[in-house]
C-alpha positions as CSV (number, residue, x, y, z in Angstrom):
1,X,87.9,-5.7,-24.4
2,X,84.4,-4.4,-23.3
3,X,81.3,-6.4,-23.8
4,X,78.1,-4.8,-24.3
5,X,75.5,-6.5,-21.9
6,X,71.9,-6.2,-22.1
7,X,70.5,-6.6,-18.8
8,X,67.2,-4.9,-19.1
9,X,64.3,-6.6,-17.7
10,X,61.9,-8.1,-19.8
11,X,58.3,-6.7,-19.1
12,X,55.4,-8.8,-20.4
13,X,52.0,-9.4,-18.9
14,X,50.6,-13.0,-19.1
15,X,46.9,-13.0,-19.7
16,X,46.4,-16.9,-19.8
17,X,45.7,-17.2,-16.0
18,X,43.2,-14.2,-16.3
19,X,41.3,-15.7,-19.2
20,X,41.2,-19.1,-17.6
21,X,39.5,-17.6,-14.5
22,X,37.2,-15.7,-16.4
23,X,36.2,-18.5,-18.7
24,X,35.5,-20.6,-15.3
25,X,33.4,-17.8,-13.8
26,X,31.2,-17.8,-17.1
27,X,30.7,-21.5,-17.0
28,X,29.6,-21.4,-13.4
29,X,27.1,-18.8,-14.0
30,X,25.8,-20.5,-17.1
31,X,25.4,-23.7,-15.5
32,X,23.9,-22.4,-12.2
33,X,21.3,-20.5,-13.7
34,X,19.9,-23.3,-16.0
35,X,19.0,-25.4,-12.9
36,X,16.6,-22.7,-11.6
37,X,13.2,-24.5,-11.4
38,X,10.2,-22.2,-11.4
39,X,6.9,-23.3,-9.7
40,X,4.1,-23.1,-12.1
41,X,0.6,-24.4,-12.3
42,X,0.2,-26.9,-15.3
43,X,-2.8,-26.1,-17.3
44,X,-4.3,-26.8,-20.7
45,X,-6.2,-23.4,-21.7
46,X,-9.4,-24.1,-24.1
47,X,-8.7,-23.2,-27.8
48,X,-10.1,-20.2,-29.3
49,X,-10.0,-18.8,-32.8
50,X,-10.5,-15.3,-31.5
51,X,-7.8,-15.3,-28.7
52,X,-5.6,-12.6,-28.0
53,X,-2.5,-13.1,-26.0
54,X,-2.6,-10.0,-23.9
55,X,-2.2,-10.4,-20.2
56,X,-3.3,-7.7,-18.1
57,X,-2.1,-6.5,-14.6
58,X,-4.4,-7.3,-11.7
59,X,-5.8,-10.4,-10.3
60,X,-5.4,-13.7,-11.4
61,X,-7.5,-16.5,-10.6
62,X,-6.6,-19.9,-11.9
63,X,-8.8,-23.2,-11.6
64,X,-6.6,-26.3,-12.1
65,X,-7.8,-29.6,-13.5
66,X,-7.8,-31.3,-10.4
67,X,-10.0,-28.5,-8.9
68,X,-7.5,-26.3,-7.0
69,X,-8.2,-22.8,-7.0
70,X,-5.2,-20.3,-7.0
71,X,-5.6,-16.5,-6.2
72,X,-2.3,-15.0,-7.7
73,X,-0.1,-17.5,-6.1
74,X,-1.7,-18.6,-3.2
75,X,-3.9,-21.7,-3.0
76,X,-7.3,-21.5,-1.7
77,X,-10.5,-23.6,-1.8
78,X,-13.8,-22.9,-3.4
79,X,-15.3,-22.1,0.0
80,X,-12.4,-19.7,1.0
81,X,-12.3,-18.0,-2.4
82,X,-14.7,-15.0,-1.1
83,X,-12.4,-14.6,1.8
84,X,-9.3,-14.6,-0.4
85,X,-10.7,-12.2,-2.7
86,X,-11.9,-9.8,0.1
87,X,-8.4,-9.8,1.6
88,X,-6.7,-8.7,-1.5
89,X,-5.4,-5.0,-1.3
90,X,-7.5,-3.5,-4.0
91,X,-8.7,0.1,-4.7
92,X,-12.1,0.9,-3.4
93,X,-13.8,0.5,-6.8
94,X,-12.9,-3.2,-7.5
95,X,-14.9,-2.9,-10.8
96,X,-11.8,-1.2,-12.5
97,X,-9.3,-3.9,-11.4
98,X,-8.9,-6.4,-14.4
99,X,-9.2,-9.9,-13.3
100,X,-7.8,-12.7,-15.4
101,X,-9.6,-16.0,-14.9
102,X,-7.5,-19.2,-16.3
103,X,-9.1,-22.4,-16.1
104,X,-8.0,-26.0,-17.5
105,X,-10.2,-27.3,-20.2
106,X,-11.4,-30.1,-18.3
107,X,-12.7,-28.0,-15.5
108,X,-16.7,-28.4,-15.3
109,X,-18.6,-25.5,-16.3
110,X,-20.2,-25.1,-12.9
111,X,-16.9,-24.7,-11.2
112,X,-16.2,-21.9,-13.6
113,X,-19.7,-20.3,-12.7
114,X,-19.1,-20.6,-9.2
115,X,-15.9,-18.6,-9.3
116,X,-17.4,-16.0,-11.5
117,X,-20.2,-15.6,-8.9
118,X,-17.5,-15.2,-6.1
119,X,-15.7,-12.6,-8.0
120,X,-19.0,-10.5,-8.7
121,X,-19.8,-11.0,-5.0
122,X,-16.4,-9.4,-4.0
123,X,-16.9,-6.3,-6.6
124,X,-14.8,-7.6,-9.4
125,X,-16.6,-7.2,-12.8
126,X,-13.8,-6.7,-15.3
127,X,-13.3,-10.5,-16.0
128,X,-11.3,-11.9,-18.8
129,X,-11.1,-15.5,-19.7
130,X,-7.9,-16.6,-20.8
131,X,-7.4,-19.1,-23.7
132,X,-4.9,-20.1,-26.4
133,X,-4.9,-19.8,-30.0
């Protein structure tokens, strides 16, 4: 008597290990990106009822509550502000370059006026005062 044998190999693809690896990669990237700490300058902008949230590209001058002054991301003092503004790579017509002036609401008015004077001496005239709604 002859028996009919089935010796065909079973072909199958087990997806479980690949799914485990992909899940581990997703978890790794999710956890590693949430720990990225970006440095920032803590400001409490003054409130205004006519504030618009528009921010222009150009030069940003920030005056913190403790008196620190930043030009873009570089910290400068009030006495070195003229030199820092002169060192900026700006077109020859600096009046066309928009300037955002951000100052904490506890900064004295005299400090803001000195910063504005320094901006005018350097040729920047288009200054926008940033506020919050």
